[in-house]
N, C-alpha and C positions, 0 to 999 in steps of 0.2 A: 444450505446443504453441505457445502465444503467446510463451513465454519464448525458445524457439529462434529465433523470427523477430526479436524485438526485443532479446534479451539480458537478462541479469539487471539490469544498471544501468538500462537503459531502462524495464523493468517496475517497478523500485523508484521511479524518478522519476515514472512514471505513478501509482503507488500514493500517493506523497506529494502529487501534484496532486489526486487523488481525495479524499484526506484533507482537503486545504485546502477543496475545494468542499463536502465534507460538513459541515465546521465552519461555513462561510458559510451553507449552507442551514439548518442548525439554528438559526442566530441570527435567522432570520425568525420573527416572533411568530405562528405558526399551528400547530395540532396536526398537520396533514398534513405540513408541512415538517419538523417534528420527527421524524416517522417516516421520511421519505425521507432526511433527513440522517443519521439513525442507521444506516439501511441502507447508505448510501454509506461511512460511517465503518467499518462492520463489514467490508465488502468490502475496503477499503484496508488495514485492520489484518490481515486474513487473508492477503492477498498479501504484506505486509511480513513477517509471521511465517514464511511459507514460504520466501521468497526471501533474506532477510537472512543466515541461516546458510550458505546456499550461496555467497553472495558473500564472506563472511568466509573460508570454507574455500578458495575459489578464490584470493583475494588473499593469504592468509597461510598457505599450505599447509605451509610449512617451520616455522612457529612454533606449531603446534597442541600443546596440552599433553596 
């Protein structure tokens, strides 16, 4: 639903931004930020794992093995 509005490349860019924020939050020396950063990283990785194969198939549809 969100991907239809922003497109696959836009959502992947947002996931990479969330990944960067998650890494930055995890680098703060506190236990709470470790958990929050891990949650953000998990969400970003989940979006990337779902969207990246679709982008590859969309971009390279003639070259699939």
